[in-house]
C-alpha positions in Angstrom: 68.3 -6.3 38.7 70.9 -3.9 37.1 72.5 -6.0 34.2 73.8 -5.0 30.7 71.9 -7.6 27.9 73.4 -7.9 24.6 71.8 -9.1 21.8 73.9 -11.2 19.3 72.8 -11.6 15.8 74.9 -13.3 12.4 75.8 -11.1 10.2 76.9 -12.7 7.2 80.6 -14.2 8.8 80.4 -12.0 11.7 78.8 -12.2 15.3 77.3 -8.8 16.2 76.5 -8.1 19.9 74.3 -5.3 20.3 73.5 -3.5 23.9 70.8 -1.3 23.3 70.8 0.9 26.8 73.2 1.9 27.0 73.6 2.0 23.4 77.0 0.4 22.2 78.0 -2.5 20.0 80.9 -4.6 19.1 81.7 -8.0 16.4 83.6 -10.9 16.4 84.2 -14.0 13.8 83.3 -16.5 16.7 81.8 -16.4 20.0 85.0 -17.4 21.6 86.2 -13.6 20.3 83.0 -12.4 21.2 83.0 -12.5 24.6 85.9 -10.5 25.6 85.2 -7.9 22.9 81.8 -7.6 25.2 83.8 -7.3 28.5 86.6 -5.0 26.8 83.6 -2.7 25.0 81.9 -2.6 28.8 85.4 -1.7 30.2 86.1 1.0 27.7 82.4 2.3 27.9 82.5 3.0 31.5 85.0 5.0 33.5 86.4 2.9 36.7 84.1 3.4 40.0 80.9 3.5 38.0 78.5 0.8 38.6 77.4 -0.3 35.4 80.8 -1.5 35.1 80.6 -3.7 37.4 76.8 -5.1 36.2 76.5 -8.9 34.8 76.6 -9.2 31.4 73.7 -11.1 29.9 73.9 -12.6 26.2 70.9 -13.4 24.4 71.0 -15.1 20.7 68.8 -13.7 18.3 67.6 -16.3 15.9 66.0 -15.6 12.2 63.0 -17.0 12.6 62.1 -17.0 9.1 65.3 -19.2 8.9 64.5 -21.0 12.1 60.7 -21.8 11.0 62.0 -23.0 7.4 63.7 -25.9 9.2 60.5 -27.2 10.7 58.2 -26.8 8.0 57.1 -30.1 6.3 58.3 -30.8 2.9 56.1 -28.9 0.3 55.0 -32.5 -1.2 53.2 -32.9 2.3 50.9 -29.9 1.8 47.2 -31.1 0.0 
C-alpha cells in the first residue's frame, strides 16, 4: 500500500516530523500543531492531481531508546 510515513522525534522543545521518501520535514511545539503542519507540507510538496498528495499519512513516534531503557532499569543498589 502506498503511504507517506513520518517519523516524529522530540528535539528539545520541538516535535520534528520527517518523511524519508520523498524527503521532507516540518516541526511544531505540540502534536496538535504538528498534525496540520504535516498535512500542509504534503499539500505544498505535491502538485494538485498527483497521486502521492492523496496517499494516507502514517505517523511513527520514535522514542529515545537510551532514555526509555533507563526508565525500566532496576536501581543501582539492586545490582550485586
